[in-house]
C-alpha positions, 0 to 999 in steps of 0.5 A: 500500500502506498502510504504517501499522503495527499495534501489538500489546501482549502478553507474550512467549509468547502463542499467540493473538496469534501467530495474529493477527500471522501473518494480518496478516503474510500481508496485508502489514500492518506490525506492531510487537509488544512487551511494555510491562511487559517491554521498557521501558525496554530494548530498547523506546525511546520518543521522543514529542512534542506541542505547538508549537515545537521541531523542524520535525518537531514543528511539522508534526505533526498538531494535537492528537496525539502524534508521534515514534517507538516503537522495538523493536530494528530496527523502529520505528513512527511514533506519529502514524500507528498504524492500530490497537493490539491490547491483548492480554495485556501483562505489568504494569509492575514497580512492586513492588520494595522499592527506592524508585527502582525503584518510582518508575521503574515508575510513571513508565514506566506513566504515560509509555509507557502514557499515550502509547499510550492517546492515539494520534491516529486509532488504533483500540483493540482494546480501549483499556486503560482501557476493559478495566480498567473493564469487568473489574468484575463489578458494573458488568458485571451492571448494564450487562447488565440495562440492555442487556436481558439476563437476569441471575440474582439476585445478591448481593455481600456481606461479611455472613454473615447476608445470605449465609446468607439468600440461599443458603437462598432458592434453589440458589446458586453462589459465584464470585470477583469477580476471576480473579487469581493464586492458589496451592494448596500452592505450585501455581497454582490456579483458583477456579471457580464452585461450588455453596454451601449455607446451612449452609456459610456462616460468619464467614469471609464477613466477611473480604472481598466475596463474590459469590453468584448463583442457580444457573441450571438450564442444559442447556448454556453459550454462549461468545459472542465479539464482534469489533467488531459481529460475534458468533461463538457456540459452544454448549459441552456439559459432562458432567452436573452440571458447574457451571463448564465450565472445570474439564472442558476435556478432556470438552467438546463444541462446536458453532457456534450462531446468536446470537439477534438480540436478544442480538446487539444487546444485546452490541453495546450492552454493549460500546459502553457500556464503549468496547470493541471486543471481549468474550468473553461467557459464558451459561447456556442453559436447556431453553427456549432462554433465554440467561442472562448470566453475565459478560464477559471484556473481553480473554478467550481465544478461540483454542481455539474457532477450531478447536473450533467452527469460528469465523473469529475470527482473520480477524475480528480481523485485519480490524478491525485492518487497517481501523483507525479509518477504518471507524468515523469 
């Protein structure tokens, strides 16, 4: 029996991670779950070693890799023998405290624990935190999509009201945020969804930040394509007529599994390889002629609701990748 553990980095309440952990437990794969931003420096304890000399244990550690232990309560993991790290939805390291000492400690925690977790020897990352961070930039995504051969709508990123007005006058246009960060309206959490915008609506407020404008695709449906390793699982999503962003109508959506065209499949794998990712949740708009138009990729997107809604074996695919670890990619 392979006793190497899988590390699962996520926040306390994460039903998606729960599904994967339950499947790994069923397979008797050791799992250590923790939240770096919430559990460190207590109750999570790190003792990582690298370099020549010191104890007998440090001298016999494999060359070029971190050794030592990561301990969470009664459970511990040998850092030199981690088979995979599932980077799900960890809370951020707290660094915003007004107290100088607390800010310093937060930065040290992120660079210390985060740095060790990012350089584990022989570990498969699903996906590496730094790769996820790089891939979250929409300008980089759109460029990578074109390079991979995907079809991308005409897009403008600007803080120039004149450029924005001109772009919106040339074709039906939508606006969408460059980052889906936390936002509140009247004290309540709110989402900023993709929405149509016309030239007459453009004013000087555009100059206050970067804005993303994109030609509106005359779609008949959407597709969410979830890529795990080199496997692609796709669901066709049908929303009520006139809905631009299907996320605003969860209660009125219908789902069906759909085959991913071979050329799209290859492009998605190429896209992820370029960022060093093992996972991606891609959104496409599908037109009446069957063309798939790339909209964006969430490198750490949600997928659990699709498992039942579209009958996609996503938990099994992710557990397979984590269980097999890096050996299948050597």
